[in-house]
C-alpha positions in Angstrom: -32.2 -118.1 36.4 -34.2 -114.9 36.0 -31.1 -112.8 36.1 -29.6 -115.0 33.3 -32.7 -114.4 31.2 -32.3 -110.6 31.5 -28.6 -110.7 30.9 -29.2 -112.6 27.7 -31.9 -110.2 26.5 -29.7 -107.2 27.2 -26.7 -108.7 25.4 -28.7 -109.5 22.3 -30.5 -106.2 22.3 -27.2 -104.4 22.3 -25.9 -106.6 19.5 -28.9 -105.9 17.3 -29.7 -102.3 18.3 -26.3 -100.8 19.1 -25.3 -98.6 22.0 -28.1 -97.9 24.6 -28.4 -96.0 27.8 -29.6 -97.6 31.0 -32.9 -95.6 30.8 -33.5 -96.8 27.2 -32.9 -100.4 28.3 -35.1 -99.9 31.4 -38.0 -98.6 29.2 -37.5 -101.5 26.8 -37.3 -104.2 29.5 -39.9 -102.7 31.8 -37.5 -102.9 34.7 -36.3 -100.1 37.0 -33.1 -98.2 36.1 -31.2 -99.4 39.2 -32.0 -103.1 38.3 -30.9 -102.6 34.7 -27.7 -100.8 35.8 -26.9 -103.7 38.1 -27.4 -106.1 35.1 -25.2 -103.9 32.9 -22.5 -103.9 35.6 -22.6 -107.7 35.6 -22.1 -107.8 31.9 -19.2 -105.4 32.3 -17.7 -107.7 34.9 -18.0 -110.6 32.4 -15.9 -108.5 30.0 -18.5 -108.4 27.2 -20.1 -104.9 27.6 -18.4 -101.5 28.0 -19.4 -97.9 28.4 -19.5 -96.1 25.1 -19.7 -92.3 25.6 -22.8 -90.3 26.5 -26.2 -89.8 25.0 -27.2 -86.4 23.6 -28.1 -83.9 26.3 -31.8 -83.4 27.0 -31.1 -80.5 29.5 -29.9 -82.5 32.5 -27.1 -84.9 33.2 -26.1 -86.8 30.1 -26.8 -90.5 30.2 -24.0 -93.1 29.8 -24.3 -95.3 26.7 -23.5 -99.0 26.9 -22.4 -101.3 24.0 -21.0 -104.8 23.4 -17.2 -104.9 23.5 -16.7 -105.5 19.8 -13.6 -107.7 20.1 -14.8 -109.6 23.1 -15.6 -112.5 20.8 -15.9 -113.3 17.1 -18.4 -115.2 14.9 -17.7 -117.2 11.8 -20.3 -116.5 9.1 -20.7 -118.7 6.0 -22.9 -117.8 3.1 -23.7 -120.6 0.6 -25.7 -120.8 -2.6 -25.8 -123.7 -5.0 -22.4 -122.8 -6.5 -20.4 -120.4 -4.4 -19.6 -120.4 -0.7 -18.2 -117.3 1.1 -16.6 -117.4 4.6 -15.8 -114.4 6.9 -15.3 -113.7 10.6 -17.2 -110.9 12.2 -16.6 -109.0 15.4 -19.6 -108.2 17.7 -20.1 -104.8 15.9 -21.1 -106.6 12.7 -17.8 -105.7 11.1 -15.5 -108.1 9.3 -12.4 -109.0 11.3 -11.0 -110.9 8.4 -11.0 -110.7 4.6 -13.8 -112.9 3.2 -12.9 -115.8 1.0 -15.2 -117.2 -1.8 -14.8 -120.7 -3.2 -16.6 -122.7 -5.8 -18.6 -125.5 -4.1 -21.2 -126.8 -6.5 -23.8 -128.6 -4.3 -25.2 -130.5 -7.2 -21.9 -131.8 -8.5 -20.0 -132.4 -5.2 -21.1 -135.7 -3.4 -19.0 -135.0 -0.4 -19.9 -131.3 -0.2 -20.4 -131.3 3.6 -16.9 -132.7 4.1 -15.4 -130.2 1.8 -17.3 -127.4 3.6 -16.0 -128.4 7.0 -12.4 -128.6 5.6 -12.7 -125.2 4.0 -14.0 -123.6 7.2 -11.3 -125.2 9.3 -8.6 -124.1 7.0 -10.0 -120.6 6.9 -10.1 -120.3 10.7 -6.6 -121.8 10.9 -5.2 -119.2 8.5 -6.5 -116.2 10.5 -4.9 -114.7 13.6 -8.1 -115.4 15.6 -7.8 -118.5 17.8 -10.8 -120.9 17.9 -11.2 -120.2 21.7 -12.3 -116.7 20.9 -15.0 -117.8 18.4 -18.6 -118.1 19.7 -19.8 -120.3 16.9 -20.3 -120.8 13.2 -23.5 -119.6 11.4 -24.2 -121.0 8.0 -26.8 -119.6 5.5 -27.4 -122.4 2.9 -30.0 -123.1 0.2 -32.5 -125.9 0.5 -35.2 -127.0 3.0 -33.6 -126.5 6.4 -34.7 -127.8 9.8 -33.0 -125.3 12.1 -33.7 -127.1 15.3 -32.4 -130.5 14.2 -29.7 -129.0 12.0 -30.7 -130.9 8.8 -30.6 -129.7 5.2 -33.3 -131.9 3.6 -32.3 -130.8 0.0 -28.5 -131.1 -0.2 -25.7 -133.3 1.4 -26.0 -136.9 2.6 -29.6 -137.6 3.5 -28.7 -141.0 5.0 -26.3 -139.8 7.6 -26.7 -141.3 11.1 -26.1 -137.8 12.6 -27.5 -134.4 11.6 -25.5 -132.1 9.4 -25.2 -129.7 12.3 -23.8 -132.4 14.6 -21.3 -133.5 11.9 -20.0 -129.9 11.4 -19.8 -129.3 15.2 -17.7 -132.5 15.5 -15.4 -131.5 12.7 -15.0 -127.8 13.6 -15.1 -128.3 17.4 -17.4 -125.2 17.6 -21.1 -124.6 18.0 -22.8 -124.6 14.6 -26.1 -123.1 13.6 -27.8 -123.6 10.2 -30.7 -121.9 8.5 -32.0 -121.2 5.0 -30.1 -118.5 3.1 -33.2 -116.5 2.3 -34.4 -116.5 5.9 -31.0 -115.3 7.1 -31.0 -112.6 4.4 -34.3 -111.5 5.8 -32.9 -111.6 9.4 -30.0 -109.3 8.3 -32.4 -106.9 6.5 -34.7 -106.8 9.6 -31.7 -106.1 11.9 -29.4 -104.0 9.9 -31.0 -103.1 6.5 -33.9 -101.4 4.9 -36.5 -103.7 6.6 -35.4 -102.5 10.1 -38.4 -101.0 11.9 -40.8 -102.6 9.4 -43.5 -104.8 10.9 -44.2 -106.7 7.8 -41.6 -107.1 5.0 -41.0 -109.6 2.2 -37.3 -110.1 1.1 -37.1 -111.6 -2.3 -33.7 -113.2 -3.0 -32.8 -113.4 -6.7 -30.2 -116.0 -7.3 -29.7 -119.5 -8.7 -33.2 -120.0 -7.3 -35.8 -117.4 -6.1 -35.9 -117.3 -2.4 -38.1 -115.5 0.1 -37.6 -114.4 3.7 -40.5 -113.1 5.6 -40.7 -110.6 8.4 -44.1 -110.8 10.2 -45.0 -108.6 13.1 -41.4 -107.5 13.3 -39.8 -111.0 13.5 -38.4 -113.5 11.1 -41.2 -116.0 10.2 -39.9 -119.5 9.7 -43.2 -121.4 9.7 -44.1 -124.6 11.5 -41.0 -126.6 10.6 -38.7 -123.9 9.2 -39.7 -124.3 5.6 -41.6 -121.1 5.1 -40.6 -119.0 2.1 -40.4 -121.5 -0.7 -41.5 -118.7 -3.1 -39.8 -120.2 -6.1 -42.1 -123.2 -6.2 -45.4 -121.3 -6.6 -47.0 -122.9 -9.7 -47.6 -119.9 -11.9 -45.7 -120.9 -15.1 -47.1 -122.4 -18.2 -43.8 -123.2 -19.8 -43.9 -126.9 -19.0 -40.3 -127.0 -17.8 -39.4 -129.5 -15.1 -38.2 -127.8 -12.0 -35.4 -129.3 -9.9 -38.0 -130.0 -7.2 -39.5 -132.5 -9.6 -42.7 -130.6 -10.4 -43.6 -128.5 -13.4 -45.0 -124.9 -13.5 -42.7 -123.5 -10.7 -42.0 -119.8 -10.9 -38.3 -120.6 -10.5 -38.2 -122.0 -14.1 -38.8 -118.4 -15.3 -37.0 -116.3 -12.6 -33.8 -118.0 -11.6 -30.4 -116.7 -12.8 -29.4 -120.3 -13.8 -32.4 -120.5 -16.2 -31.4 -117.0 -17.6 -27.8 -118.1 -18.1 -28.8 -121.4 -19.8 -31.0 -119.4 -22.2 -28.2 -117.0 -23.1 -25.7 -119.9 -23.6 -28.2 -121.7 -25.9 -28.7 -118.5 -28.0 -25.0 -117.9 -28.3 -24.4 -121.5 -29.4 -27.2 -121.2 -32.0 -25.3 -118.3 -33.5 -27.6 -115.5 -32.4 -25.8 -112.1 -32.1 -26.0 -111.4 -28.4 -23.0 -109.0 -27.9 -21.7 -111.1 -24.9 -19.0 -113.7 -24.5 -19.8 -117.4 -23.8 -18.6 -118.3 -20.3 -19.0 -121.1 -17.9 -22.6 -121.4 -16.6 -21.7 -120.3 -13.1 -20.2 -117.0 -14.4 -22.7 -116.3 -17.2 -25.3 -114.4 -15.0 -22.7 -111.9 -14.0 -21.7 -111.4 -17.6 -25.4 -110.8 -18.5 -26.0 -108.4 -15.7 -22.8 -106.4 -16.4 -23.7 -106.2 -20.1 -27.3 -105.2 -19.4 -26.2 -102.4 -17.1 -24.0 -101.2 -20.0 -27.0 -101.1 -22.3 -26.9 -104.5 -24.1 -30.4 -105.0 -25.4 -30.3 -108.8 -25.5 -29.3 -108.9 -21.8 -31.8 -106.2 -20.9 -34.6 -108.3 -22.5 -33.5 -111.4 -20.5 -33.6 -109.5 -17.2 -36.9 -107.7 -18.1 -38.5 -111.1 -18.7 -37.3 -112.3 -15.2 -38.6 -109.0 -13.7 -42.1 -109.5 -15.2 -42.4 -113.1 -14.0 -41.1 -112.0 -10.5 -43.7 -109.3 -10.5 -46.5 -111.8 -11.0 -45.2 -113.8 -8.0 -44.7 -110.7 -5.9 -48.3 -109.7 -6.7 -49.4 -112.9 -5.0 -47.3 -112.1 -1.9 -48.7 -108.6 -1.6 -52.3 -109.7 -1.9 -51.7 -112.4 0.8 -49.4 -110.6 3.2 -50.0 -106.9 2.6 -46.3 -106.0 3.5 -45.0 -102.5 4.0 -42.0 -103.2 1.8 -40.8 -105.8 -0.7 -37.0 -105.8 -0.8 -35.1 -107.3 -3.8 -31.9 -108.9 -2.6 -29.4 -111.5 -3.8 -27.0 -111.8 -6.7 -29.5 -110.6 -9.3 -30.5 -107.4 -7.4 -27.6 -105.6 -8.9 -29.8 -105.2 -12.0 -32.1 -103.0 -9.9 -32.8 -100.4 -12.6 -33.7 -103.0 -15.2 -35.8 -105.3 -12.9 -37.9 -102.7 -11.1 -39.8 -101.4 -14.1 -41.2 -104.8 -15.3 -41.9 -105.8 -11.6 -43.9 -102.7 -11.0 -45.7 -103.1 -14.3 -46.7 -106.7 -13.4 -47.9 -105.4 -10.0 -50.1 -102.9 -11.8 -51.6 -105.6 -13.9 -52.0 -108.2 -11.2 -52.6 -106.4 -7.9 -55.7 -104.8 -6.5 -54.5 -101.2 -6.4 -55.8 -100.5 -2.8 -53.8 -103.4 -1.5 -50.6 -102.6 -3.3 -50.6 -98.8 -2.9 -48.7 -98.7 0.4 -46.2 -101.4 -0.4 -42.7 -100.0 -1.3 -40.6 -101.9 -3.8 -36.9 -101.4 -3.0 -33.5 -102.9 -3.4 -31.3 -104.0 -0.5 -28.3 -101.9 0.2 -26.6 -104.8 2.0 -26.1 -106.7 -1.3 -24.3 -110.1 -1.0 -23.3 -109.2 2.5 -26.8 -109.8 3.8 -26.6 -113.6 4.2 -23.2 -113.3 5.8 -24.6 -110.8 8.3 -27.6 -113.0 8.8 -25.5 -116.0 9.5 -23.5 -114.1 12.1 -26.7 -112.8 13.7 -28.0 -116.4 13.8 -25.2 -117.4 16.1 -25.9 -114.5 18.5 -29.6 -115.2 18.3 -29.1 -118.9 19.1 -26.3 -118.9 21.6 -27.2 -117.9 25.2 -24.9 -115.3 26.8 -24.4 -117.7 29.7 -22.7 -120.3 27.4 -20.5 -117.5 25.9 -19.4 -116.3 29.4 -19.0 -119.9 30.7 -16.7 -120.5 27.7 -14.7 -117.4 28.6 -14.4 -118.4 32.3 -13.2 -121.9 31.4 -10.5 -120.4 29.2 -9.4 -118.1 32.1 -9.3 -121.1 34.4 -7.1 -123.0 32.0 -4.7 -120.1 31.9 
């Protein structure tokens, strides 16, 4: 059992950190180099790890590097927001093995959304050249209040089901399924592969149809007691009196979400105001606004600046409570980086104690919309023991 524990830790460390030498792993695990080499050889025998060149010379014999065999297995990653769902398959080097597909799946307007989701994932897998037997599992980043352990989304889908949403999907897909909040998995990706890597304390603000938050605390994703941590959008800081979809008034989301911004633009266009942009369906309006703003449209710049200012007030609260090293802007709205950052930083100047905020960097993710996909893939590796993956492989070999 102890060997299984160390095999699992090494496998996951190689997935998240990349190629490592035996001595680097030995130092990290606090185990002797011969013991670590023996563990690595076991993983090589399993077929999931391979040698990967040599470490740079330090004057003596160059150390061998080890890495996960990238095509040993694959992971299905699904990124959902309230309107769009994207599916892709990744290898174990965090690279896409298939072309991603995005579909419209409005979670508010589709009563059988979970059934549609399972059908779309099944069809997607079927249409690839990757057999299900080579897939470790399915990771899904989705909006709403998620209980990762029980696999329930307490905001969307059928709330009266006799089985959990996770169990339903596992039955339909015939694969292990792991669910978590989209903002949390965005933070997981940023911590593992993005600008938050190496940061002990980071706040990842996801600007989308809602306003999400993923938190890295002491170098790890913080989910809270029940998995609900990070409901940033429902901080009551607004005085506009608008009813939020959560049922309460005063939520920050009513002044910072892309849906609210799009609804305001549509209203102005229908009232005859000269906006310089075309009227589009609600789900496509935010992209129209961001594109126009980046091309200098003043009406759209004003809309985004207003969002930036209100986000800044919320971020000021985060900084004064958490004192993070970095606040990363992510999500669909982060493309408007140049327009959002100035009002955010201005709001921080007005609302933060300077001494607390002076060491917090405000930055924009370079993972973009790939972050929740990468986080969903990483969730599968984080959640699935190497022993189960290897056992699955051995059963396949026996069947052959």
